[in-house]
Every structure is written in C-alpha cells, then in structure tokens.
MINUSE-26493 format. One line per field, with one value per residue (C-alpha): residue in one letter; residue number from 1; x, y, z. Coordinates in nm, 2 decimals. Example, Ala and Ser with C-alpha at 12.3 -4.5 7.8 and 13.67 -1.06 7.14 Angstrom:
<pts>
gugu A,S
selo 1,2
east 1.23,1.37
north -0.45,-0.11
up 0.78,0.71
</pts>
This chain:
<pts>
gugu X,X,X,X,X,X,X,X,X,X,X,X,X,X,X,X,X,X,X,X,X,X,X,X,X,X,X,X,X,X,X,X,X,X,X,X,X,X,X,X,X,X,X,X,X,X,X,X,X,X,X,X,X,X,X,X,X,X,X,X,X,X,X,X,X,X,X,X,X,X,X,X,X,X,X,X,X,X,X,X,X,X,X,X,X,X,X,X,X,X,X,X,X,X,X,X,X,X,X,X,X,X,X,X,X,X,X,X,X,X,X,X,X,X,X,X,X,X,X,X,X,X,X,X,X,X,X,X,X,X,X,X,X,X,X,X,X,X,X,X,X,X,X,X,X,X,X,X,X,X,X,X,X,X,X,X,X,X,X,X,X,X,X,X,X,X,X,X,X,X,X,X,X,X,X,X,X,X,X,X,X,X,X,X,X,X,X,X,X,X,X,X,X,X,X,X,X,X,X,X,X,X,X,X,X,X,X,X,X,X,X,X,X,X,X,X,X,X,X,X,X,X,X,X,X,X,X,X,X,X,X,X,X,X,X,X,X,X,X,X,X,X,X,X,X,X,X,X,X,X,X,X,X,X,X,X,X,X,X,X,X,X,X,X,X,X,X,X,X,X,X,X,X,X,X,X,X,X,X,X,X,X,X,X,X,X,X,X,X,X,X,X,X,X,X,X,X,X,X,X,X,X,X,X,X,X,X,X,X,X,X,X,X,X,X,X,X,X,X,X,X,X,X,X,X,X,X,X,X,X,X,X,X,X,X,X,X,X,X,X,X,X,X,X,X,X,X,X,X,X,X,X,X,X,X,X,X,X,X,X,X,X,X,X,X,X,X,X,X,X,X,X,X,X,X,X,X,X,X,X,X,X,X,X,X,X,X,X,X,X,X,X,X,X,X,X,X,X,X,X,X,X,X,X,X,X,X,X,X,X,X,X,X,X,X,X,X,X,X,X,X,X,X,X,X,X,X,X,X,X,X,X,X,X,X,X,X,X,X,X,X,X,X,X,X,X,X,X,X,X,X,X,X,X,X,X,X,X,X,X,X,X,X,X,X,X,X,X,X,X,X,X,X,X,X,X,X,X,X,X,X,X,X,X,X,X,X,X,X,X,X,X,X,X,X,X,X,X,X,X,X,X,X
selo 1,2,3,4,5,6,7,8,9,10,11,12,13,14,15,16,17,18,19,20,21,22,23,24,25,26,27,28,29,30,31,32,33,34,35,36,37,38,39,40,41,42,43,44,45,46,47,48,49,50,51,52,53,54,55,56,57,58,59,60,61,62,63,64,65,66,67,68,69,70,71,72,73,74,75,76,77,78,79,80,81,82,83,84,85,86,87,88,89,90,91,92,93,94,95,96,97,98,99,100,101,102,103,104,105,106,107,108,109,110,111,112,113,114,115,116,117,118,119,120,121,122,123,124,125,126,127,128,129,130,131,132,133,134,135,136,137,138,139,140,141,142,143,144,145,146,147,148,149,150,151,152,153,154,155,156,157,158,159,160,161,162,163,164,165,166,167,168,169,170,171,172,173,174,175,176,177,178,179,180,181,182,183,184,185,186,187,188,189,190,191,192,193,194,195,196,197,198,199,200,201,202,203,204,205,206,207,208,209,210,211,212,213,214,215,216,217,218,219,220,221,222,223,224,225,226,227,228,229,230,231,232,233,234,235,236,237,238,239,240,241,242,243,244,245,246,247,248,249,250,251,252,253,254,255,256,257,258,259,260,261,262,263,264,265,266,267,268,269,270,271,272,273,274,275,276,277,278,279,280,281,282,283,284,285,286,287,288,289,290,291,292,293,294,295,296,297,298,299,300,301,302,303,304,305,306,307,308,309,310,311,312,313,314,315,316,317,318,319,320,321,322,323,324,325,326,327,328,329,330,331,332,333,334,335,336,337,338,339,340,341,342,343,344,345,346,347,348,349,350,351,352,353,354,355,356,357,358,359,360,361,362,363,364,365,366,367,368,369,370,371,372,373,374,375,376,377,378,379,380,381,382,383,384,385,386,387,388,389,390,391,392,393,394,395,396,397,398,399,400,401,402,403,404,405,406,407,408,409,410,411,412,413,414,415,416,417,418,419,420,421,422,423,424,425,426,427,428,429,430,431,432,433,434,435,436,437,438,439,440,441,442,443,444,445,446,447,448,449,450,451,452,453,454,455,456,457,458,459,460,461,462,463,464,465,466,467,468,469,470,471,472,473,474,475,476,477,478,479,480,481,482,483,484,485,486,487,488,489,490,491,492,493,494,495,496,497,498,499,500,501,502,503
east 12.21,12.57,12.48,12.25,12.53,12.77,12.52,12.40,12.77,12.84,12.55,12.60,12.98,12.89,12.64,12.86,13.13,13.47,13.63,13.98,14.30,14.32,13.98,14.06,14.35,14.13,13.93,14.23,14.39,14.05,14.03,14.41,14.36,14.05,14.22,14.56,14.71,14.99,15.18,15.13,15.44,15.36,15.04,14.97,14.64,14.50,14.16,13.95,13.71,13.71,13.86,13.76,13.92,13.89,13.76,13.68,13.31,13.08,12.92,12.95,12.64,12.77,13.00,13.36,13.41,13.50,13.73,13.72,14.03,14.11,14.40,14.51,14.78,14.89,15.17,15.20,15.52,15.43,15.79,15.95,15.67,15.63,15.35,15.35,15.00,15.00,14.69,14.57,14.26,14.03,13.72,13.51,13.14,13.15,12.98,13.28,13.18,13.42,13.79,14.08,14.16,13.81,13.75,14.04,14.19,14.29,14.45,14.63,14.91,14.93,15.20,15.22,15.51,15.58,15.88,15.90,15.90,15.97,15.67,15.70,15.51,15.64,15.56,15.73,16.07,16.08,16.03,15.87,15.91,15.58,15.69,15.36,15.19,15.42,15.23,14.88,15.04,15.22,14.89,14.72,14.93,14.80,14.44,14.45,14.27,14.58,14.76,14.50,14.53,14.91,14.89,14.63,14.81,15.13,14.95,14.96,14.62,14.39,14.03,13.72,13.36,13.10,12.77,12.45,12.41,12.11,12.07,12.43,12.69,13.00,13.31,13.47,13.84,14.01,14.37,14.59,14.88,15.06,14.82,14.54,14.26,14.16,13.86,13.81,13.48,13.51,13.22,13.10,13.28,13.60,13.65,13.76,13.47,13.55,13.86,13.80,14.00,14.03,14.30,14.38,14.22,14.24,13.87,13.71,13.93,13.93,13.83,13.66,13.91,13.78,13.79,13.50,13.60,13.34,13.30,13.60,13.73,14.01,14.34,14.53,14.54,14.46,14.10,14.10,13.81,13.74,13.53,13.74,13.54,13.68,13.55,13.71,13.49,13.27,12.93,12.75,12.63,12.71,12.73,12.86,13.21,13.31,13.67,13.77,13.62,13.84,13.69,13.97,14.05,14.38,14.56,14.91,14.99,15.35,15.44,15.81,15.88,16.22,16.28,16.15,16.45,16.39,16.56,16.81,16.63,16.33,16.51,16.64,16.32,16.12,15.79,15.93,15.87,15.60,15.73,15.57,15.66,15.48,15.42,15.26,15.00,14.85,14.83,14.72,14.69,14.95,14.96,15.11,15.25,15.54,15.38,15.13,14.83,14.83,14.64,14.56,14.56,14.35,14.40,14.10,14.07,14.06,14.08,14.22,14.04,14.22,14.11,14.17,14.30,14.43,14.58,14.60,14.68,15.05,14.99,14.74,14.96,15.24,15.01,14.86,15.22,15.30,14.99,15.07,15.41,15.27,14.98,15.04,14.78,14.49,14.28,14.19,13.81,13.71,13.85,13.72,13.68,13.65,13.50,13.47,13.74,13.96,14.28,14.12,13.92,14.17,14.31,13.99,13.96,14.28,14.13,13.81,14.02,14.15,13.77,13.76,13.44,13.42,13.26,13.17,12.90,12.57,12.55,12.86,12.67,12.55,12.87,13.09,12.87,12.82,13.16,13.44,13.42,13.26,13.50,13.49,13.81,14.01,14.22,14.45,14.58,14.45,14.45,14.39,14.01,13.98,14.21,14.01,13.68,13.45,13.55,13.36,13.10,12.80,12.76,12.99,13.19,13.23,13.03,12.98,12.85,12.72,12.72,12.42,12.44,12.69,12.86,13.07,13.34,13.39,13.52,13.35,13.66,13.78,13.55,13.60,13.33,13.26,13.04,12.92,13.05,12.78,12.81,13.10,13.16,13.45,13.24,12.91,13.01,13.27,13.33,13.54,13.69,13.70,13.86,13.69,13.92,14.24,14.06,14.22,14.03,14.13,14.01,14.09,14.11,13.97,14.28,14.64,14.84,15.16,15.50,15.67,15.82,15.61,15.41,15.05,14.79,14.52,14.18,13.95,13.60,13.69,13.87,13.57,13.33,13.55,13.55,13.15,13.11,13.34,13.13,12.81,12.90,13.04,13.37,13.66,13.96,14.31,14.51,14.44,14.57,14.55,14.53,14.74,14.98,15.12,14.98,14.90,14.71,14.35,14.48,14.70,14.40,14.17,14.44,14.45,14.07,14.01,14.24,14.06,13.96,14.15,13.99
north 7.22,7.32,7.66,7.52,7.28,7.57,7.78,7.51,7.40,7.77,7.80,7.47,7.54,7.87,7.70,7.39,7.44,7.30,7.02,7.06,6.97,6.63,6.54,6.65,6.42,6.14,6.20,6.20,5.90,5.73,5.82,5.75,5.40,5.35,5.48,5.33,5.67,5.62,5.38,5.59,5.75,5.77,5.71,5.70,5.68,5.68,5.73,5.93,6.22,6.57,6.92,7.27,7.60,7.82,8.19,8.11,8.06,8.15,8.40,8.49,8.28,7.97,7.70,7.68,7.51,7.14,6.90,6.52,6.35,6.03,5.93,6.09,5.99,6.17,6.07,6.22,6.20,6.30,6.26,6.44,6.71,6.66,6.61,6.47,6.52,6.41,6.40,6.36,6.58,6.65,6.84,6.53,6.56,6.91,7.21,7.41,7.73,7.96,8.02,7.83,7.66,7.58,7.42,7.19,7.04,6.68,6.58,6.78,6.66,6.85,6.77,6.97,6.92,7.07,6.98,7.19,7.56,7.49,7.43,7.37,7.24,7.03,7.06,6.79,6.78,7.14,7.23,7.56,7.73,7.82,7.99,8.16,7.82,7.65,7.75,7.62,7.31,7.23,7.30,7.06,6.78,6.84,6.86,6.50,6.25,6.11,6.43,6.62,6.36,6.40,6.79,6.80,6.57,6.78,7.11,7.29,7.46,7.18,7.17,6.96,7.05,6.77,6.85,6.71,6.80,6.67,6.39,6.29,6.30,6.46,6.61,6.93,6.92,7.27,7.38,7.66,7.59,7.91,8.15,7.90,7.79,7.43,7.25,6.88,6.68,6.35,6.11,5.86,5.59,5.79,5.87,6.21,6.34,6.68,6.93,7.30,7.60,7.95,8.07,8.41,8.52,8.88,8.84,8.66,8.74,8.47,8.20,7.86,7.57,7.23,6.85,6.62,6.24,5.96,5.60,5.46,5.12,4.90,4.90,4.65,4.80,5.15,5.32,5.55,5.74,5.64,5.96,6.28,6.60,6.94,7.31,7.65,7.95,8.17,8.07,8.40,8.39,8.04,7.77,7.53,7.61,7.26,7.23,6.86,6.52,6.19,5.85,5.63,5.30,5.21,5.31,5.22,5.30,5.33,5.31,5.32,5.69,5.83,6.17,6.45,6.61,7.00,7.13,7.40,7.66,7.59,7.61,7.96,8.09,8.37,8.55,8.82,9.18,9.35,9.49,9.78,9.87,10.17,10.21,10.54,10.41,10.76,11.10,11.06,10.67,10.42,10.04,9.96,9.60,9.41,9.08,8.85,9.08,9.44,9.76,10.06,10.42,10.70,11.05,11.28,11.66,11.64,11.27,10.93,10.59,10.26,9.97,9.65,9.59,9.23,8.98,9.14,9.45,9.44,9.47,9.75,9.95,9.93,10.02,10.32,10.46,10.43,10.61,10.90,10.93,10.95,11.16,11.36,11.57,11.38,11.15,10.79,10.84,10.52,10.16,9.95,9.57,9.35,9.06,8.89,8.61,8.63,8.69,9.00,9.14,9.07,9.43,9.60,9.65,9.88,10.13,10.13,10.23,10.51,10.63,10.53,10.40,10.04,10.00,9.65,9.42,9.45,9.08,9.14,9.40,9.17,8.97,9.29,9.47,9.17,8.98,9.10,9.49,9.45,9.64,9.42,9.31,9.03,8.84,8.64,8.90,9.24,9.51,9.87,9.85,9.63,9.83,10.14,9.98,10.12,10.43,10.29,10.11,10.35,10.30,10.00,10.10,10.46,10.37,10.09,10.18,9.88,9.82,9.66,9.80,10.06,10.29,10.61,10.76,11.13,11.47,11.63,11.57,11.22,10.93,10.56,10.33,10.01,9.72,9.40,9.09,8.87,8.50,8.43,8.09,8.21,8.45,8.62,8.93,9.03,9.40,9.54,9.89,10.13,10.45,10.57,10.87,10.67,10.35,10.13,9.83,9.68,9.32,9.06,8.68,8.71,8.80,8.85,8.99,8.79,8.96,9.05,8.75,8.51,8.24,8.37,8.18,7.96,8.11,7.99,8.05,8.37,8.52,8.46,8.61,8.92,8.96,8.91,9.17,9.42,9.38,9.40,9.72,9.85,9.96,10.12,9.94,10.01,9.88,9.59,9.60,9.28,9.25,8.95,8.95,9.26,9.53,9.45,9.57,9.50,9.38,9.10,9.02,8.96,8.75,8.52,8.47,8.44,8.12,7.78,7.75,7.49,7.18
up 17.10,17.12,17.26,17.51,17.64,17.68,17.86,18.08,18.16,18.25,18.49,18.67,18.72,18.89,19.10,19.20,19.46,19.32,19.51,19.65,19.48,19.66,19.53,19.18,19.18,19.30,18.99,18.76,18.92,18.85,18.49,18.43,18.57,18.35,18.03,18.09,18.08,18.33,18.10,17.77,17.66,17.30,17.10,16.73,16.58,16.22,16.05,15.80,15.82,15.73,15.83,15.77,15.68,16.01,15.94,15.56,15.55,15.26,15.48,15.85,15.96,15.80,15.93,15.82,15.46,15.48,15.30,15.29,15.47,15.30,15.52,15.86,16.11,16.43,16.66,17.00,17.21,17.56,17.69,17.38,17.39,17.01,16.75,16.41,16.21,15.85,15.63,15.27,15.19,14.89,14.82,14.82,14.83,15.03,14.88,14.71,14.88,15.09,15.11,15.24,14.91,14.82,14.58,14.60,14.29,14.31,14.65,14.89,15.13,15.47,15.72,16.06,16.32,16.67,16.90,17.21,17.11,16.73,16.48,16.11,15.80,15.54,15.16,14.96,15.12,15.23,15.58,15.62,15.97,16.14,16.46,16.54,16.54,16.79,17.12,17.01,16.87,17.19,17.38,17.16,17.27,17.62,17.50,17.38,17.59,17.77,17.74,17.94,18.23,18.24,18.23,18.48,18.73,18.68,18.75,19.07,19.02,18.94,19.07,19.01,19.00,19.00,18.83,18.67,18.30,18.10,18.34,18.36,18.62,18.50,18.66,18.52,18.58,18.55,18.55,18.41,18.17,18.10,17.99,17.90,18.13,18.04,18.13,18.08,18.12,18.28,18.27,18.54,18.34,18.41,18.06,17.93,17.71,17.62,17.68,17.60,17.61,17.46,17.20,17.09,16.75,16.58,16.49,16.77,17.05,17.32,17.07,17.17,17.11,17.21,17.13,17.20,17.25,17.21,17.13,17.33,17.26,17.42,17.23,17.44,17.79,17.68,17.61,17.32,17.15,16.79,16.71,16.77,16.69,16.72,16.72,16.67,16.69,16.88,17.01,17.00,16.66,16.53,16.80,16.53,16.40,16.33,16.25,16.21,16.27,16.26,16.29,16.42,16.27,16.44,16.77,16.86,17.24,17.28,16.92,16.86,16.78,16.69,16.84,16.60,16.48,16.44,16.12,16.17,15.96,16.18,16.51,16.42,16.29,16.47,16.38,16.13,16.19,15.99,15.67,15.46,15.11,14.93,14.57,14.43,14.17,14.09,14.24,14.60,14.56,14.71,14.73,15.08,15.05,15.22,15.30,15.17,15.22,15.09,15.15,14.92,15.08,14.87,14.97,14.98,15.02,15.40,15.49,15.39,15.31,15.34,15.13,15.34,15.70,15.68,15.91,16.25,16.46,16.40,16.03,16.06,16.31,16.04,15.77,15.97,16.03,15.67,15.58,15.82,15.68,15.31,15.40,15.71,15.89,15.75,15.95,15.83,15.81,15.63,15.62,15.34,15.40,15.09,15.28,15.62,15.59,15.90,15.69,15.53,15.86,16.14,16.14,16.14,16.50,16.50,16.27,16.47,16.78,16.55,16.51,16.14,15.99,15.86,15.51,15.44,15.28,15.44,15.54,15.77,15.99,16.27,16.29,16.29,16.57,16.79,16.76,16.55,16.66,17.00,17.23,17.53,17.70,17.54,17.80,17.59,17.35,17.43,17.14,17.14,17.10,17.40,17.61,17.53,17.66,17.79,17.59,17.30,17.51,17.44,17.07,17.07,16.76,16.60,16.28,16.02,15.68,15.46,15.10,14.93,14.56,14.56,14.81,14.72,14.92,14.78,14.86,14.57,14.35,14.39,14.42,14.53,14.42,14.60,14.46,14.58,14.36,14.22,14.14,14.36,14.53,14.74,14.95,14.91,15.11,14.86,14.76,14.50,14.49,14.19,14.14,13.80,13.74,13.76,13.61,13.91,14.03,14.36,14.44,14.71,14.65,14.29,14.08,14.20,13.90,13.87,13.92,13.59,13.40,13.62,13.46,13.43,13.64,13.47,13.48,13.76,13.86,14.09,13.79,13.57,13.82,13.84,13.45,13.46,13.72,13.54,13.24,13.44,13.59,13.28,13.47,13.24,13.40,13.31,13.61,13.86,14.21,14.41,14.78,14.71,14.42,14.24,13.99,13.64,13.33,13.23,12.90,13.08,13.29,13.00,12.81,13.12,13.16,12.80,12.79,12.85,13.22,13.44,13.55
</pts>
C-alpha cells in the first residue's frame, strides 16, 4: 500500500501542472487559518507509542526493530529554532530481534536536543555533543505540522500541485530549504497530512524521511494531530521502514519555554576527523582501529583482504590509505562484510569504487545489488561510486560473493575462512572471519574484548551464540579481535561466557 501511494503520487505530480507561488500562498494561508498556525510560537506535546532502530533490522527484508515508548514529550520553539525531545522506552512486547540495543534491559532514557546549529544528547547529567545530527534535527522542526506551514510561507520557491489521489482531493506544497526538497500534503480540510523529504544515508543514498499526521483534534484555537507516524528508509525493496509512532495525549500551544541553553562543550564541538591506529596482530595481519568501529587487513601473496567497511566513506578512505601504507603495491581484492547493519556496511561502496569484491552473507545479495551498491547518482551526498556512474553501470557492481556455509579466501598459503553464525537474534546475516594458521577470530557485535584492566562484560545471548558457533565449527581460537572493543585471549572470552548470564 505504501509503495502504491508513493508511485501514484509521483505519477500524478508529474501529470498535474503546478500552481504559481501566489496560489501556493493561498493554500498555505487557508491551512494556517484552519490549524491556527499563525499564532503558534512554541508547541509542546506528549504521548506514548514506539520507536525503532534505523538500519538495524534482523535481515534486509524486515522492518526496523521496535521498542515501546512509555513516555514521550517534545517541545518545539519556532522562534528560537530549538527542539527538546525526551522519552522513556523499553523492549515491551516487541520481538527482540535486530540491533540498535535489542533487547533492551529495563528502561532507557533518551534525550535529544538542537538549538540553531548545535545538537547534543544528554545521558544523566552529561551533555554529549552530536554535531553530525544538527542539520537533520533542525530540519525536523520545520517538518512538524505548524513548522511546515511557517517554513513554506517563508520560502521564495514554494509551489502547489492539486491532484486526485485514491478518490481524495489533495494539494502537494513543495519548496526547497537549503539542500532539502520538502513536499507537504494538504487535505481538502486544510490540514497538513504528510510531510516528506530525503536525507543523506551512506547505505541508502537519498533516504526517504517523512511524517504522517492524522486524527486532528482541537487544542484551544490550534488543531494538532493525535497520531504521528514516521518513516525512514527506502521503498525499493521494503516499503515499510517504520521509524516511530506517537499517540498524542496532550498538547500545549505556546507553552512557556525557556530559551534552550547550549552547553559550552557542545557549542565548540565539530565533527572529529577520522583517525586510524594500526596494530600488527601477526605477520601480514593488522587491526586498523582509531574509532568506534574497526577493520582488519590481511595480506596475501598478491592482494589484500579487508574485513569490515564500517560507518561511511570517510572512514573507508582513511582505512584504505592506511592499508596502502602498510601493504604497498598490492590491490585490495576483497572486502568482507560481517552483516548488513548500516553502521557495519556504510563504507562498502568506497571499496567497490576501488574494484574490490564484496563478500557477504547470501541473504544480503538482493539488497546490496539493488540498493546499497547500486551506482546511480546520489544528489544529497555524492560518494565515489556515484560520481563514477555510469562507469560501473554495465554490471552494476564489480562483484559480490556470497556465503552460505563456508567461504575461503586464499592464495595457496594463507587462508581466511568465513562462516555464517547460527542461532543469533542480532542479525541472521552475520559472518565471522577466522585465520586458522594464526588462530585469530574476528567478529562484529558478538563480543568486544574489554580494554586491559576494564571490568569484563556480563555474558549475553550474542556471546553465548558465538561460543556455540566456535564449538560447532570446531575452531581452534587463541585470539579474539572485535570490530568493536579491543583484542583479547580466548581464555578470557571463555571465562566471561562461563559466568552466570545477565538477566
């Protein structure tokens, strides 16, 4: 149904002539009058519902994993260009499959803030700068029902397109704000029903980002929706990609809102440059760390294999440069992808642009070929693969090799064995990488060896699944290398997983 709505909307938008700016402003003025938007300077609303971990599905064909929201409050200050979003969530009755913290233990508090160009999160009393999130959080203020009307009225590029969609008269109001093209659907009752744009994603490229507003009610002289349903994703393979839904129980237009003070540490924060730190684990084997996600480079006789291309292109470019410094004059022929979660696959495209073959779980092939690695242009945040299009257009990507039971990368002397992980709730596309001669096991998200002297983690279901797969495959492991965490011995790992499991 969602895919049909998008396709029909696109066809009808192309078919219908846009109204001029004067007509668009008449549409906006009618909506503003009906919704009481002109007098709204701030708005605070509360409710309950659920949210989801974007990019952390159990497999590429499924929706994002959900969590129950037991308390939610958002405060928007249009004149101050600020937003406070505070919520409490738990696993609730949702299936504990996927990543992003699944399964949550107990209750989790989340607090997200933006003021002007500064964004931050708060954990307890500590403000953590989030400079990379500021742009989209600021955009989100103007995607709210009343914020959309205010931003559209202030725009010099606004147009309106009337259409009939599934028997309903609607008007699509469109304008550009910065690099974002924003479309809003206004009903024949002069209510903002849907606001949609696209935001950059290392995996999806121009990613759909939309809010749907329904079940409007009167709150004084202001109309506000009581069901807020949001999507983030790509409709090509999965038209759902549900991100959040809030059932609103209270709304306070023009609530007294103190100016949101930006902490000094936040105001001075910038997106840090990518750092790489290399550690030789054995002859021809290097761990390339320096951030929250790491890679492992393995030298073969006439090529290199890199295990994991996490996060984004900036990270991959830094790792590739380090690999070339450590192992000059040998091409990177393979990049091994442990699983499809966005933080672990976001840098794959950079290696593909270098003509490396991606080795991944067999269940990822369709998603990787048709979406993640498709080399078509990306308008919001071009990367190397998209700027080389149509160089790779014939075969789409240089190569994808998939793993069903076992895959071996070898030069006749050194071997790197790849195995799917069975019985795992985190992702059913997970691979582990094993160097049998060196007895080194590489994993992502299953076990991150703690730093020396740090408190060892409590055993969890992912660690237990790793132990079971080591035993099933009869792997002789001496050293664990985490894509997260550090490097540790197998004896330490077994001491941890043999302790009583956490609740």
